[in-house]
C-alpha positions as CSV (number, residue, x, y, z in Angstrom):
1,M,23.4,14.7,-13.0
2,R,19.7,15.5,-13.3
3,N,17.3,14.5,-10.6
4,R,15.6,11.2,-11.2
5,L,12.5,9.7,-9.5
6,H,11.9,6.0,-9.3
7,V,8.6,4.5,-8.1
8,L,9.1,1.2,-6.4
9,D,6.1,-1.2,-6.5
10,L,5.7,-2.7,-3.0
11,G,2.4,-4.4,-3.8
12,R,-1.3,-3.9,-3.5
13,M,-3.7,-3.7,-0.5
14,Q,-7.4,-4.1,-0.4
15,M,-9.9,-2.3,1.9
16,A,-13.6,-2.2,2.2
17,R,-14.9,0.6,-0.1
18,S,-16.9,2.1,2.8
19,S,-13.7,2.4,4.9
20,F,-11.7,3.9,2.0
21,F,-14.3,6.5,0.9
22,G,-16.1,7.0,4.2
23,D,-19.5,8.6,4.0
24,L,-19.2,9.0,0.2
25,A,-20.0,5.2,0.0
26,A,-22.8,5.2,2.6
27,D,-25.7,5.3,0.2
28,D,-24.1,2.9,-2.3
29,P,-25.4,-0.7,-2.1
30,G,-21.9,-2.0,-3.1
31,K,-20.3,-0.2,-0.1
32,N,-18.9,-3.4,1.3
33,D,-17.1,-4.2,-1.9
34,F,-13.3,-4.1,-1.7
35,V,-11.1,-1.6,-3.6
36,E,-7.5,-2.2,-4.4
37,F,-4.8,0.4,-4.1
38,P,-1.1,0.5,-4.7
39,I,1.6,0.6,-2.0
40,S,4.8,2.4,-3.2
41,A,8.1,3.8,-2.1
42,Y,10.0,6.5,-4.0
43,L,13.7,6.8,-4.6
44,I,14.9,10.3,-5.6
45,E,18.4,10.5,-7.1
46,G,20.2,13.8,-7.3
47,P,23.6,15.3,-7.7
48,D,24.1,15.3,-3.9
49,G,22.8,11.8,-3.2
50,R,19.7,9.7,-2.8
51,I,16.5,10.0,-0.7
52,L,14.3,7.0,-0.1
53,Y,10.7,7.9,0.8
54,D,9.0,4.7,1.9
55,A,5.2,5.0,2.3
56,G,4.9,1.2,2.0
57,C,3.9,-1.9,3.8
58,H,6.7,-4.0,5.2
59,P,6.2,-7.5,3.9
60,D,6.9,-9.1,7.3
61,A,3.9,-7.2,8.8
62,M,1.5,-9.4,6.8
63,K,3.1,-12.8,7.7
64,A,1.4,-15.3,10.0
65,D,3.6,-14.0,12.9
66,G,3.7,-10.5,11.6
67,R,3.1,-7.2,13.4
68,W,-0.4,-6.9,12.0
69,S,-3.1,-9.1,13.6
70,E,-4.7,-11.9,11.7
71,S,-8.0,-10.0,11.8
72,F,-6.4,-6.9,10.3
73,Q,-4.7,-9.0,7.6
74,S,-8.0,-10.6,6.6
75,Q,-9.8,-7.2,6.5
76,F,-7.0,-5.6,4.4
77,P,-5.4,-8.3,2.1
78,W,-2.0,-7.5,0.7
79,T,-0.2,-8.9,-2.3
80,L,3.4,-8.5,-3.2
81,G,4.5,-6.2,-5.9
82,N,7.2,-6.9,-8.5
83,L,10.1,-5.8,-6.3
84,R,12.0,-8.8,-5.2
């Protein structure tokens, strides 16, 4: 068996451009615009087994009673990916 890499779509998150790019956006009049970026996990399959590298956002964190505060959730909106 050859090694295989699977990219798992866990959704998208938004962040103020100035937070994402720091000082690079300081002189830009659109610095408060939001940028969207993917949240992914990676499954590596090989002859000796599987490795799951999860760099994602747990869906429960963004619920009304989730781990992330309502303020954080409004500053960094998240939408579900195609993984169900």
